[in-house]
Wavefront OBJ file of the C-alpha trace (Angstrom):
o trace
v 106.288 73.475 72.411
v 104.507 74.914 75.499
v 101.326 73.075 74.522
v 103.260 69.844 74.325
v 104.780 70.185 77.794
v 101.601 71.363 79.458
v 101.141 73.844 82.310
v 104.067 74.404 84.628
v 103.041 74.364 88.317
v 105.758 74.048 90.855
v 105.555 74.397 94.593
v 108.674 74.974 96.657
v 110.080 71.631 97.768
v 110.988 71.796 101.430
v 110.757 68.151 102.311
v 114.514 68.235 102.964
v 116.204 70.739 105.280
v 118.201 73.402 103.423
v 121.630 71.850 104.086
v 120.399 68.559 102.638
v 118.853 70.297 99.641
v 122.144 72.061 99.000
v 124.070 68.766 99.287
v 121.691 67.123 96.891
v 122.099 69.998 94.382
v 125.888 69.720 94.707
v 125.722 65.955 94.188
v 123.754 66.604 90.990
v 126.013 69.260 89.483
v 126.850 68.541 85.837
v 125.035 65.192 85.873
v 121.879 63.861 84.336
v 118.918 63.711 86.636
v 119.095 59.861 86.612
v 122.801 59.835 87.577
v 122.215 62.464 90.278
v 119.307 60.497 91.707
v 121.420 57.304 91.777
v 124.225 58.989 93.671
v 121.842 60.700 96.100
v 120.041 57.389 96.734
v 123.334 55.735 97.580
v 124.223 58.619 99.846
v 120.891 58.441 101.671
v 121.057 54.654 101.955
v 124.570 54.884 103.482
v 123.574 57.725 105.845
v 120.359 56.055 106.969
v 118.460 58.073 109.561
v 121.484 59.894 110.963
v 121.386 63.676 111.081
v 123.320 65.169 108.193
v 125.747 67.551 109.936
v 127.005 65.103 112.577
v 127.154 62.327 109.945
v 129.349 64.473 107.695
v 131.700 65.148 110.578
v 132.232 61.419 111.160
v 132.104 59.805 107.721
v 135.311 59.272 105.700
v 135.978 60.615 102.235
v 136.367 57.026 100.988
v 132.936 56.142 102.293
v 131.478 59.108 100.423
v 133.423 58.153 97.311
v 131.698 54.790 97.558
v 128.373 56.592 97.098
v 129.671 57.967 93.778
v 130.631 61.449 94.895
v 133.790 62.998 93.495
v 136.403 64.394 95.885
v 135.478 67.953 94.771
v 131.814 67.297 95.609
v 132.817 65.730 98.944
v 134.753 68.903 99.854
v 131.750 70.992 98.966
v 129.308 68.800 100.876
v 131.594 68.949 103.959
v 131.731 72.769 103.599
v 127.917 72.811 103.523
v 127.857 70.832 106.761
v 130.316 73.284 108.337
v 128.252 76.250 107.141
v 125.124 74.696 108.640
v 126.928 74.140 111.941
v 127.972 77.813 112.010
v 124.326 78.890 111.404
v 125.025 80.232 107.926
v 122.224 78.151 106.400
v 119.293 79.229 108.555
v 116.513 78.785 106.015
v 114.172 81.528 107.334
v 116.876 84.121 106.921
v 117.852 82.895 103.448
v 114.209 82.698 102.353
v 113.719 86.406 103.240
v 116.662 87.405 101.023
v 116.318 88.330 97.397
v 117.860 85.998 94.884
v 121.015 88.133 94.423
v 121.716 88.418 98.153
v 120.958 84.717 98.693
v 123.299 83.783 95.803
v 126.102 85.904 97.328
v 125.615 84.207 100.675
v 125.454 80.646 99.316
v 128.387 81.079 96.904
v 130.636 81.855 99.854
v 130.537 78.129 100.502
v 133.249 76.285 98.491
v 131.761 74.335 95.595
v 128.441 76.190 95.686
v 128.247 78.337 92.601
v 125.562 80.369 90.809
v 123.961 77.235 89.260
v 123.495 75.603 92.677
v 122.151 78.894 94.123
v 119.720 79.113 91.185
v 118.468 75.546 91.805
v 117.942 76.304 95.517
v 116.142 79.536 94.591
v 113.846 77.758 92.139
v 113.172 74.466 93.867
v 113.676 75.122 97.566
v 112.636 78.769 97.896
v 110.020 78.689 95.121
v 111.278 81.851 93.437
v 109.342 82.310 90.204
v 111.716 84.752 88.524
v 115.115 83.012 88.159
v 116.649 82.267 84.786
v 119.436 79.670 85.365
v 121.625 80.646 82.416
v 124.333 78.394 83.831
v 122.118 75.401 83.241
v 123.221 73.936 79.940
v 119.942 72.152 79.177
v 117.765 75.207 79.853
v 120.072 77.513 77.935
v 120.498 75.266 74.910
v 116.819 74.462 74.687
v 115.905 78.118 74.706
v 118.615 78.799 72.093
v 117.134 76.035 69.914
v 113.747 77.790 70.096
v 114.893 81.347 69.476
v 118.088 80.948 67.464
v 121.573 79.953 68.418
v 122.937 83.512 68.357
v 120.339 84.822 70.756
v 121.409 85.883 74.210
v 119.281 83.666 76.439
v 119.422 86.078 79.426
v 117.905 88.804 77.251
v 115.255 86.530 75.790
v 114.431 85.053 79.218
v 114.061 88.552 80.656
v 110.929 89.009 78.507
v 109.323 86.211 80.646
v 109.903 88.093 83.929
v 108.408 87.545 86.511
v 108.068 83.915 85.402
v 111.572 83.011 84.282
v 111.722 80.015 86.632
v 108.656 78.613 84.852
v 110.368 79.164 81.522
v 113.325 77.129 82.736
v 111.030 74.337 83.920
v 109.315 74.310 80.533
v 112.724 73.931 78.867
v 113.636 70.987 81.123
v 110.240 69.367 80.659
v 110.472 69.729 76.850
v 113.775 67.869 76.867
v 112.457 65.204 79.238
v 109.395 64.724 77.042
v 111.473 64.510 73.907
v 109.852 67.587 72.406
v 113.207 69.336 72.027
l 1 2 3 4 5 6 7 8 9 10 11 12 13 14 15 16 17 18 19 20 21 22 23 24 25 26 27 28 29 30 31 32 33 34 35 36 37 38 39 40 41 42 43 44 45 46 47 48 49 50 51 52 53 54 55 56 57 58 59 60 61 62 63 64 65 66 67 68 69 70 71 72 73 74 75 76 77 78 79 80 81 82 83 84 85 86 87 88 89 90 91 92 93 94 95 96 97 98 99 100 101 102 103 104 105 106 107 108 109 110 111 112 113 114 115 116 117 118 119 120 121 122 123 124 125 126 127 128 129 130 131 132 133 134 135 136 137 138 139 140 141 142 143 144 145 146 147 148 149 150 151 152 153 154 155 156 157 158 159 160 161 162 163 164 165 166 167 168 169 170 171 172 173 174 175 176 177 178 179
């Protein structure tokens, strides 16, 4: 399977500020990549070039619903904006934290759970050693490889310090139709 998906190289993606990366992760919770991309594209088109935090303070829930966001995700995205305004999302400080401490900090924000914190750790911070066991695709793909009864956290631990790369391989295998 690993030969089929090829080498996994991933740089941290910081083209968006941390609050926007968090909002994008929330928008994509429990959705396919295609659905998440569609909703985020609508959100970005509606927002235009306006700064995120002031935009969130002015936009209505119905406008955000029009982008495809659920009311629960709207509440979470607004909470992210409020956290950013309070200085809780200073990226330099969060980048210096270990994954556990960062997760504890991020999950204080309503609607931001361990999965979202894992995605930020992997894709924004570039952490190489996170196994996102809350990600259904990564977990099920690994279970398919090692047996349904296997505890994926235990199996993934054998890949430390490269568990994030393992997760990326699981996602890529599904995307490529290998699994």
